[in-house]
N, C-alpha and C positions, 0 to 999 in steps of 0.2 A: 496848499493846505487841503486835505481832503475832508469833505463834510459828511456827517452822519446823516443819511437820507430819512432815518426815522424822526428826526427832530423837525422834519418839514412835512410830516403826515399828520393829519388829525387822527386822534385815537378812535378806535370803535367803542361804542357804547357797551358798557358791561351787561351781561345777561339779566342780572338782578340790580335794580336801581331803586333807592329809596325815593319815593314821590315827594317833591318839596314844592307845592303849587305856590305858596307865598313868595318863595325865592324866585321861582320861574316868572311869576307875574312881575315882580320888581325888576327882573333882569330883561328888560324889553329889547330884543334885537329885531331890527327891521332894515329895510333897504336904505335908510338914511345913515346907518352905522357905516363909517369908513375905516375907522381904526378902533380897536378894542384891546386894551391891555388889562389883564387880570393879575392881581398880585395878592397873595395871602399865604400864610405859613403852610408847610406841606400837610397833607391830610384833610385839608378843609373842602375838598371837592370841586376845585377849579376845573380840572380836567373833565370830570363827569358832567359838571354843569355845561360846559361849552360843547361836549360831544353830544349831549341831549338837546341843546338848542340850536346849534348851527344847521342841522338839516332843515329846520323850519324856515330858514332864510330863502331856501330855493334859489340860490345864486352861488357863484363860485366864490371861494374863500381861500386865503392863504393861512397857513399854520406855522408857527415857529415855537418850539419848546426851547426855553433858556434854562441854563444852570450856571453854577459859580464860574465854570471855565469860560463862559461867554462874556466875562466882564473885561475882556480885552477888546479895545475898539476895532481892530482889525478883524478878529475873529467874529464879533458881533455883526459888523458890517458884510462880511462874507455870507453869514447865514441869512441876514435880511435881504440882500440881494438875491440869494437863491430863492427864498420864499417868494419874493416879488416876481421873479422870473417864472417860477412855477405856476403862479396865478396868471400871468400874462399868456403862458403857453395853453393854459386851459381855456382862456377866453379865445384865443386864436382858433383852437380846435373846435369851439363851439360856434365859430363864425360870428362872434359878437364884434370882433375887431378885424379889419382886413390885414392880410399878411403883409401886404406892401402899401405904402401910402398911395392915394389915388393922386395923379398929377394932372391937373387941368391945363390945357393949351388953349391959346387964343387964335 
């Protein structure tokens, strides 16, 4: 199965964004957030909100955009794995995780 790479990339923030300070204050992202799922009808600003807030985390993140076609377990898992692999690759490139496990010998 070939995967659409666009579904694994966080969107760019639009040039003109309506300021929503109350929503941004309520939507507190910090280093303790490990998994965030956002669900709302189309047009409610989910993507814009996340594109605005994610850079403030100053840490690597994985992104996965889902649609109706991803309602099949095998397809969903393939995209989920690809998103996590992309995150792990970013962490390895930043030297946050070693490329190979360290083996201690006695």
